[in-house]
C-alpha positions in Angstrom: 11.5 2.5 -187.1 9.7 4.6 -189.8 5.6 4.4 -189.8 4.1 6.0 -192.5 0.8 7.0 -192.0 -1.1 4.8 -194.4 -0.7 4.3 -197.7 -3.2 4.0 -200.5 -3.9 2.0 -203.6 -6.5 1.5 -206.3 -7.4 -2.5 -206.9 -9.7 -3.9 -209.1 -12.6 -3.9 -206.0 -14.9 -1.8 -205.3 -13.7 -0.4 -202.6 -10.6 1.5 -202.2 -7.5 -0.2 -200.2 -5.4 1.1 -197.6 -2.2 0.0 -195.6 -1.8 2.2 -192.2 0.4 1.1 -189.7 -0.7 -0.9 -186.6 -1.1 0.6 -183.3 -2.5 0.6 -179.9 -5.6 2.0 -181.2 -6.1 -1.5 -183.8 -4.1 -4.0 -182.2 -6.8 -6.1 -181.6 -7.6 -5.9 -185.3 -3.9 -6.7 -185.8 -4.0 -9.6 -184.0 -7.8 -11.2 -185.4 -5.8 -11.2 -189.2 -2.7 -12.7 -187.6 -4.5 -15.5 -186.0 -6.7 -15.4 -189.1 -3.6 -16.1 -190.9 -2.2 -18.6 -189.2 -5.8 -20.5 -190.0 -5.2 -20.0 -193.2 -2.2 -20.1 -194.7 -0.1 -22.3 -191.6 2.7 -23.9 -193.6 3.1 -20.5 -194.5 4.5 -18.8 -191.2 6.6 -19.8 -188.4 4.6 -20.3 -185.6 0.9 -21.8 -185.0 -2.5 -21.1 -184.1 -2.5 -22.1 -181.1 0.3 -20.4 -179.1 -0.4 -17.3 -180.7 -4.3 -17.8 -179.8 -2.8 -18.0 -176.4 -0.8 -15.1 -175.9 -1.9 -12.3 -173.4 -3.0 -9.3 -174.5 0.8 -7.6 -173.4 2.3 -9.9 -175.9 0.6 -8.5 -178.9 1.8 -4.9 -177.4 5.2 -6.2 -177.3 5.1 -7.3 -181.2 5.3 -3.3 -181.6 8.1 -2.3 -180.0 9.6 -5.0 -182.0 9.0 -4.8 -185.3 7.0 -2.2 -187.3 3.9 -3.8 -188.4 0.7 -2.8 -191.1 -2.6 -3.4 -191.8 -4.1 -3.7 -195.3 -7.7 -2.6 -195.7 -10.5 -3.0 -198.4 -12.8 -0.6 -197.1 -13.3 -1.3 -193.1 -12.2 -4.9 -194.3 -8.8 -5.9 -192.9 -7.3 -8.1 -195.8 -3.6 -8.2 -195.3 -0.6 -7.6 -192.9 3.0 -7.6 -193.4 6.0 -6.4 -190.6 9.3 -5.8 -190.9 11.8 -6.7 -188.2 15.3 -6.9 -186.9 17.0 -9.8 -185.0 19.3 -8.8 -182.8 21.7 -11.2 -184.2 21.6 -9.5 -187.8 24.2 -7.3 -189.2 23.1 -3.8 -188.3 21.9 -3.0 -192.0 19.7 -6.3 -192.6 16.5 -6.1 -191.8 13.6 -9.0 -191.8 10.4 -8.8 -193.7 8.1 -11.5 -192.2 4.3 -12.0 -191.6 3.3 -11.5 -195.3 -0.1 -12.6 -195.5 -3.4 -11.1 -197.9 -7.3 -12.6 -197.5 -8.2 -15.6 -200.0 -10.9 -13.1 -200.8 -8.3 -10.3 -202.9 -5.2 -12.2 -203.8 -4.3 -11.5 -206.8 -5.4 -8.4 -207.0 -2.4 -6.1 -205.7 -3.0 -5.5 -202.1 0.1 -7.9 -201.7 1.9 -5.2 -203.9 0.8 -2.2 -201.3 2.0 -4.0 -199.0 5.7 -5.4 -199.7 6.2 -1.6 -201.2 5.2 -0.4 -197.9 7.6 -2.7 -195.9 11.0 -2.0 -198.4 9.6 2.0 -198.3 9.9 2.0 -194.4 13.3 -0.2 -194.3 14.8 2.5 -196.6 13.6 5.5 -194.4 15.3 3.8 -191.4 18.0 3.5 -193.3 18.4 -0.7 -193.8 20.8 -1.2 -196.8 19.5 -5.1 -197.1 15.9 -7.4 -197.3 15.9 -10.7 -196.2 13.0 -13.2 -196.1 12.1 -16.6 -196.5 9.2 -18.2 -198.2 7.6 -21.7 -198.7 9.4 -23.5 -201.6 5.5 -24.6 -202.4 4.7 -20.9 -202.2 5.3 -20.0 -205.6 2.9 -16.8 -205.7 4.6 -15.5 -203.2 8.3 -15.6 -204.8 6.4 -13.9 -207.9 5.5 -11.1 -205.6 8.5 -10.8 -204.3 10.4 -11.4 -207.3 8.3 -8.3 -208.4 10.1 -6.1 -205.9 13.4 -7.0 -207.1 14.1 -10.0 -204.3 16.4 -12.8 -205.5 16.8 -15.8 -204.1 20.4 -15.7 -201.7 20.1 -20.1 -202.4 20.0 -20.8 -198.5 17.5 -22.7 -197.5 16.4 -24.4 -194.5 13.4 -27.4 -193.3 10.7 -25.2 -191.5 10.2 -27.9 -188.5 6.5 -26.7 -188.4 4.4 -29.0 -190.2 6.4 -31.8 -191.7 9.5 -30.0 -192.0 8.8 -27.4 -194.9 11.3 -26.4 -197.4 12.2 -22.4 -196.9 13.7 -20.8 -199.8 15.7 -18.0 -198.7 15.5 -14.3 -200.6 17.0 -11.0 -200.5 16.7 -7.1 -201.9 19.8 -4.7 -202.0 18.5 -1.7 -200.9 20.9 1.0 -202.4 
């Protein structure tokens, strides 16, 4: 999968925001951001803090072999993450956008847009024709974010068994 060197964006913040791929060099930062995301918005993910906190360093490293992952930084401060992942059971032209999270301190300031744009650019560069994602029905701000980038509801839903069966909505975007 393609890994862009980094994307810069400007926000209504004093610090410039950049999006960089997760590598061995910043894997510990990614782990910390992912765990913070699971504490901040646990109902937005298909995993729990307890499970993720117990992962070994090797398990965290293994993520880099199965998906492209990015971190957003405002100055030196990590403020978000996103990933794209191809499941072997998916058609070869499809990929999932997963693990999207933006720190509450910068929500509504364009960080989510930069992360989604970075993931979509990589999916295009890697030759994927379609991107799928799932978002909690209750998470209207995230739905609006995805819709701004061209995602549309697919009509599919499923009940996430974590946290009492949250209704997840399927979204998709045709890249070609």
